[in-house]
C-alpha positions in Angstrom: 7.3 20.3 -21.9 4.4 20.9 -24.2 2.5 24.1 -23.9 -1.3 24.3 -23.8 -1.6 20.6 -23.8 -2.0 18.1 -21.0 0.7 15.4 -20.5 0.2 12.4 -22.8 -0.6 8.9 -21.4 2.4 6.6 -21.1 2.9 3.0 -20.2 4.1 2.5 -16.6 6.3 -0.4 -17.7 8.1 0.6 -21.0 7.2 4.4 -21.0 5.8 4.1 -24.5 3.6 7.1 -25.3 -0.1 6.1 -25.6 -3.2 7.7 -26.9 -4.9 10.1 -24.6 -4.1 12.0 -21.4 -1.9 11.0 -18.6 -3.2 8.7 -15.9 -3.0 11.5 -13.3 -5.9 13.3 -15.0 -8.3 10.5 -14.2 -9.7 10.2 -17.7 -9.5 6.9 -19.4 -11.6 7.4 -22.5 -9.3 5.2 -24.6 -9.9 2.1 -22.4 -6.3 1.5 -21.4 -5.5 -1.3 -19.0 -4.7 0.1 -15.5 -1.9 -1.3 -13.4 -2.8 -2.5 -9.8 -0.6 0.4 -8.4 -2.0 3.0 -10.8 -0.9 4.1 -14.3 -1.6 2.7 -17.7 0.1 -0.4 -19.1 0.3 -1.4 -22.8 0.9 -5.1 -22.4 0.7 -8.0 -19.9 4.5 -8.0 -19.7 4.6 -4.3 -18.8 1.8 -4.8 -16.2 3.6 -7.7 -14.5 7.1 -6.2 -14.6 6.0 -2.8 -13.3 4.0 -4.3 -10.4 6.9 -6.7 -9.5 9.5 -3.9 -9.6 7.4 -1.7 -7.3 6.7 -4.6 -4.9 10.4 -5.5 -4.7 11.0 -2.1 -3.2 8.2 -2.4 -0.6 8.8 -3.4 3.1 8.2 -7.1 3.6 9.2 -7.9 0.1 12.5 -9.0 -1.4 14.4 -7.8 -4.4 14.5 -11.5 -5.3 10.7 -11.9 -5.5 9.6 -13.5 -8.7 5.8 -13.6 -8.1 3.3 -10.9 -7.5 1.5 -10.4 -4.3 -2.0 -12.0 -4.2 -3.7 -8.6 -4.8 -1.5 -7.6 -7.7 -1.9 -11.1 -9.2 -5.7 -10.8 -8.9 -5.6 -7.4 -10.7 -3.2 -8.8 -13.3 -5.5 -11.7 -14.0 -8.5 -9.4 -14.2 -6.7 -7.2 -16.8 -5.2 -9.9 -19.0 -6.3 -13.5 -18.3 -10.0 -13.2 -17.5 -10.3 -10.6 -20.3 -9.6 -13.2 -23.0 -12.1 -15.9 -21.8 
């Protein structure tokens, strides 16, 4: 653990260290994309996979789900698809 320094931001999907402070500090000065369930993500692949992994463990979902829930999908599209139009 680092001393005298806040935790670094990391991707929720691949755990790659990112620029800035961790999501839990509520400071997104670097403009990272935020996953529907919280936490920064570095790519659309990490965003999709981390949401799907979490949803698969939720009541009412299956570990065989291949698509995101409607709310997660909407958030994903806001982050990645609508951003490029």
